[in-house]
C-alpha positions in Angstrom: 15.2 35.5 23.4 15.9 36.7 19.9 13.9 34.4 17.5 16.8 33.0 15.5 18.6 32.1 18.7 15.5 30.0 19.5 15.7 28.3 16.1 19.4 27.5 16.6 18.7 26.1 20.1 15.9 23.9 18.8 17.7 22.5 15.8 21.1 22.1 17.5 19.2 19.9 20.0 17.3 17.8 17.4 20.0 17.6 14.7 21.2 14.1 15.5 17.7 12.6 15.0 16.3 15.1 12.6 16.5 13.0 9.4 15.0 9.9 11.0 12.1 11.8 12.7 11.2 13.9 9.6 11.8 11.4 6.8 8.1 10.8 6.3 7.7 14.5 5.5 11.0 15.5 4.0 11.2 13.0 1.2 7.8 13.8 -0.4 8.3 17.6 0.0 11.7 17.4 -1.6 10.1 15.5 -4.6 7.9 18.5 -5.4 10.9 20.9 -5.2 13.0 18.6 -7.4 10.2 18.4 -10.0 10.5 22.2 -10.5 14.3 22.3 -10.9 15.8 22.1 -14.4 19.5 22.3 -13.9 21.9 22.8 -16.8 25.6 21.7 -16.8 27.5 23.8 -14.2 24.3 25.4 -12.8 25.0 27.2 -9.5 22.5 26.4 -6.8 22.0 27.9 -3.3 20.0 26.0 -0.7 18.9 28.4 2.0 18.4 26.7 5.4 20.0 23.5 4.0 19.8 21.8 7.4 21.3 18.3 7.4 22.0 18.5 3.6 19.5 15.9 2.5 18.2 17.9 -0.4 21.7 18.8 -1.5 22.7 15.2 -1.3 19.9 14.3 -3.8 21.0 17.2 -6.0 24.6 16.1 -5.9 23.7 12.6 -6.9 21.4 13.7 -9.8 23.3 16.6 -11.1 27.0 15.9 -10.4 28.2 18.7 -12.6 26.3 21.4 -10.8 27.9 23.9 -8.3 26.1 23.4 -5.0 26.1 25.6 -1.9 24.2 25.4 1.3 23.8 27.8 4.2 22.3 27.2 7.6 22.2 28.8 11.1 23.0 25.7 13.0 26.5 24.1 13.3 25.1 20.8 14.4 22.9 20.5 11.3 25.8 21.4 9.0 28.1 18.8 10.7 25.6 16.1 9.7 25.4 17.6 6.2 29.2 17.4 5.8 29.1 13.7 6.5 26.7 13.1 3.5 28.2 15.5 0.9 31.4 15.6 -1.0 33.9 18.4 -0.6 32.6 19.9 -3.8 29.5 21.1 -2.0 30.2 24.3 -0.1 28.5 24.5 3.3 28.4 27.8 5.2 27.2 28.9 8.7 25.2 32.1 8.4 21.8 33.8 8.1 19.6 33.8 5.0 18.8 37.5 5.7 22.5 38.5 5.2 24.0 36.3 2.6 27.8 36.3 2.2 27.7 36.2 -1.6 28.2 38.6 -4.5 25.1 39.8 -6.4 24.0 37.7 -9.3 26.0 34.6 -8.2 23.4 31.8 -8.6 21.2 30.3 -11.2 18.8 28.8 -8.6 17.8 29.5 -5.0 15.9 26.8 -3.0 14.0 27.5 0.2 12.7 24.2 1.5 10.7 24.3 4.7 12.3 27.5 6.0 10.2 30.5 5.1 7.7 30.0 8.0 10.6 30.1 10.5 11.8 33.5 9.3 10.7 36.6 11.2 11.9 38.8 8.4 10.7 37.0 5.3 10.9 39.9 3.0 14.6 40.6 3.7 15.4 36.9 3.1 13.6 37.0 -0.3 15.3 40.3 -1.2 18.6 38.7 -0.5 17.6 35.7 -2.6 16.7 38.1 -5.4 20.0 39.9 -5.1 22.2 36.8 -5.3 20.3 35.3 -8.3 21.5 35.9 -11.8 19.3 37.7 -14.2 17.2 35.7 -15.0 17.4 33.2 -12.1 14.8 31.1 -10.4 13.6 30.4 -6.9 11.7 27.4 -5.7 9.9 27.5 -2.3 8.3 24.6 -0.6 6.7 24.8 2.9 3.6 24.2 5.0 0.6 26.4 4.1 -2.3 27.5 6.2 -4.5 27.0 3.1 -5.2 23.7 4.7 -7.1 23.7 8.0 -4.9 20.9 9.5 -1.9 23.2 9.0 -3.5 25.9 11.0 -3.2 23.5 14.0 0.5 23.0 13.3 1.0 26.7 12.9 -0.4 27.6 16.3 1.2 24.6 18.0 4.6 25.7 16.7 4.1 29.3 17.8 3.0 28.1 21.3 5.5 25.4 21.9 8.6 26.3 20.0 8.9 30.0 19.2 6.4 32.8 19.1 7.8 34.4 15.9 6.9 31.4 13.7 4.4 32.3 11.0 3.3 29.9 8.2 2.0 31.7 5.1 -1.0 31.1 2.9 -0.2 30.6 -0.8 -1.5 34.0 -1.8 0.6 35.7 0.9 3.8 34.3 -0.4 2.9 35.0 -4.0 2.2 38.6 -3.1 5.5 38.9 -1.1 7.5 37.5 -4.0 5.8 40.0 -6.3 6.8 42.8 -3.9 10.4 41.6 -4.0 10.5 41.8 -7.8 9.9 38.1 -8.8 7.7 37.0 -11.7 5.4 34.1 -10.7 5.7 31.0 -12.9 4.0 28.2 -11.0 2.1 27.2 -7.8 1.0 23.8 -6.6 -0.9 23.2 -3.4 -1.1 19.6 -2.3 -1.2 17.1 0.6 1.6 14.5 1.1 -0.8 12.5 3.3 -4.1 13.0 5.1 -2.8 15.7 7.3 0.2 17.6 5.9 -0.6 20.3 3.4 2.1 22.2 1.4 2.7 24.5 -1.5 5.6 24.6 -4.0 6.0 27.9 -5.7 8.4 28.7 -8.6 9.3 32.3 -9.5 11.8 34.0 -11.7 13.9 37.1 -11.1 12.4 40.0 -13.1 14.3 40.4 -16.4 13.5 44.1 -16.6 
């Protein structure tokens, strides 16, 4: 089975209970992403793999004048997101490796807990680069195999859910962002509890 079909199957099945099950993880991971975002009035923000729209919901509440867009592979996740968000937030069904937006459309791109799921990470990052204004910024938060505990999650996910899953170490993602033309601004590695280890990386589209 093609890997993204596997992802759609998993998340369509778990969408209804996703927020409740992952609340212990999502809320603290979102806080690190939000700490790196400095939105101006009318900033245009794209959330790649927006899922149930929980992060967009927080952004809409905190930055009501911003222009928010989310895209996700799974209809069931987007259906839940639509229940949380106002009609001002645009939600689209589609792939992050083939974005339906003009170049230089957004001030910010967010990738929260999605990069490990992508079999073609570089294409997704190049698409993010393309749709960002010059300059524009990207914030990525995800699990990292810098922590030994997350190696266990990494291999469990590959074995149980889908074989194409690949969590990155911090330096791997920093290097990949560099290959795609981004300038590195900030990296934080941290644990949200005794087990879960994450990174949050902030990069900027190269002004050259």
